[in-house]
N, C-alpha and C positions, 0 to 999 in steps of 0.2 A: 507504629506511625508505619502508612503503607503506600506503596508506588502502584497507581493503578494506569495500567494500558488496555487501550482497543485495539484492536490489530483485527484487518479483513484479510479474507487469503488464507488461515494459516493451520489448514488441515494439510498442505502438502508443499514442495519447494522453499525457498527463503524463507515465508511466509512461517514455515512452522517451523524451521530453525532459529527464528528471531522468536516465536512463541518461547521454542525448548529455552533459548540463551536466557530471557525474562524471566522464567518463572526460577526465580529465587526468597529466601527464607522471608516472609512478608508482604510479597508482589500477589496483587490482584490484578489477574489479566480473563478482559474480555471478549470469547475469541467467533467471529463472524466469518461461518463458510456455508459453501454446500453439505458439508460433512461433518458432523461430529470428531472427531479422537482420539481414544480408549488408553493409546500410549500417556498422548498428552494428559490426563485425567491424573493417570497414575503414579506422573513424573512431580504432577503440582504434590500430590499427597506423602511422596515421600520426600518431599524438600519443606516442605511446612506452609507452602503456596494458596494460594487461593483462586479456582480457571473457573470459568462459566464458558459452554460454548454455545454456541447458536447455530443449528444446522437454515440456515436465512438463501435467499435466494437474490441476492443482488442488483440482478434486471428488474427487480422490481422492489425499488428500493425505499419509495417513499413511508409504507409500515414499518419498515425496519430502521428505519430515521426517526420514525414517532414512538417503535417501545426504546431504542437508543436516549431519548430524551426523556422521557417516563422513569427508564431505570438510573442515569444518572441522576434527577431529582431527588431519587429514593439515595443517595449516597449520601457520607455525610463526612463534609469535605476538611474537619475538623481532626479526622483521623488519617490525613492523607497528605502528604510531602510532594508527591504531586500527580498530573494527570495527563498524557498521553494518547492521541490518536492514529494509528497508524493506518492509513489506507494506501493496504497492498495486493488486494486483488486485482485481476486484470483479466484480458482474455484478445486475441487475438483471432479474426475473421480469418475465413479460406481466403490465400494469398490466391486474390484474382485480380487484373485492372476492375477499374472500377465500373466499367460497363459491363462488364460478367459475375457481375456480383450480384448479389439473395438480398434483397432488403429488409429483408426476418433477419438477417445474420448481421447486417449491419448494422441495427437498430441496437441490436442486442449488444456490438459490443460497443456503441457509446453509452449504453444507461449504464452497462457495469465501470466502462475505460475511466468514465466521466461525470453523466448522472449521480452516479452513487456514490462517489467522494466528494462531491458538492452536499447533495441530503445529508450525511452524515458530518461533512464540516459544521455542517447552518446548525444541525441537533446538536454537535459538543458545544459548540462553540455559545448558544444561546442557554446551555443548562448548565455551564458553569463558568457564567461571567460573569458572577460575584461571588465563585470561588478564590482564598486567599492565596490556593499555592501558584506553584510554575504551572501554567499547561501548556505546552507543545502540540502540534500539527504537524505531521512528516506524509505528505507525501510521495509514494514510492512512483516515478516515471519512469524515464526511456531515455538512452540519446537519440531515439526516432522521432521524439519531440522535438527535436532539435535540429533533424537528419531525414527528412523526407527519402523515402523507400518506394518504389514502386509495390503493388500488387498490395497495401499495408496502409490504405489511406485509411481506415477507419483505428486501426490503431492508431496513426499517426498522430491524426487528429486529434484524437482523446488525452495524447499523454500532451502534447501542444497544447489543449486544453486547457488540462492537467496544471502545466510552468504556469499560464496566466492569468488562470483565477487564482491561484496561491501568491503571484504579484498582487492582485486586488485584495488579499486574503491578508496580506502584510501589509499594507496602508490599513487596511480597515483597526486593524489590531495593534497595528503603532500608536493610534492616536486617542488608546485607552489607556488609565492609568495602569494596568495591570492588563494586558494584554496577551493574547497566546505568543509561542514564538511559531512561527512555521516555514518551512523550507519544503520543498517538488525536487528528489533526491535523486540520481538517478544511479543503480546501485554497479555498473557494469557489465560485463557479459557473464552470464551465470549457467549450469547446465540445468536446465530445468525443462520439462516437459514443452516451453515451447522454444526451444531453441529446437529441440528433435524435432518439431513440426515445421520451423524453418529449413532443414538440413532436408524433408521428406518431400517438401515442394515440387510441383510440376515445373523441370526446365521450362517448360514452353511458356508458361507462366508468370513465374519469379527471376528478375533476371539476375538478381544477385541469392543464388542458391548456393554458388560455388564461393561466395566470403565467407559463408556458415560455413557452410565444409570445412572450406582452408582452418575458419577460428576452432572447430571441434580437432581436426586431423595436426594439428598447433600446440593442441594442449593450452589452448588460451580460455577456455570455460572457466571462471571460477567455480568450485562449489558453494553449494543453498548455503553450506555452513560459512563461510570463509567469506564469503558475500553480505548473510546477516551479522558477521562478528562486526563489520567496517562500516555497513550502513549504524549499527546500533553505536558505534564509538562516536560516530559522527554525530550522531544524534543527543548522544553525554558531552559533546564540546561544548566548551562553554560560549563557541562560536556559532553554534547553532542558533538559527533566526540572523544573521549578520544580512545573507544572503536566501532572497526566497526562491533562486533557482541554485541549485547545487550539483554535482558531482564525486564522487567520491574516489575519482582517478584521479580529481583537484581540476 
């Protein structure tokens, strides 16, 4: 019997760390990212897990969602013990005020950060609606979906939207006999490329620059591996899904 997990943004950062930690004997993992990761395939082969990697641009998520639906309908749910979707991929647009923003960059951030998770949730929940196994949706959110920050309107809006559509999903799935457990989870502050982008911003356009430089200087960033461990522990908690919006820091 197999645990099936679909995860986006799994080629680097916390997404890669989660994928690595999910690769246990008998696991089936579908990774969707811009690039494939050869080391992840080698790890899967060494532990007796199955990993499939799709190189896809989630800024154009409609075709990816359609492909996911077809892929899921080809699975045998009787061979599974669980099915989980983790929407982890994200993008922060250039850190400037909205009045100085580029419309293409804004659209890209919103498509990847909000439209893609909604498309993939739609495909996952539709294709698995009659599966008898426990199903979960974990959307990786951010504290910035709950706290406004200047010069990051698209990212904040995408994460706030993720939180709220997850609340809607929770209501919908709770009305079903075997509805999925869903949660939009903030993982804390992590040492990723995004944090480097925040620390490297132009102080003339990004008023919070000193805050993020201070977090780094003070050693307050979690490693991707530690963050992944906490997120996956939350996912496996018996309380997962009781709150539609959560934070690993409590």
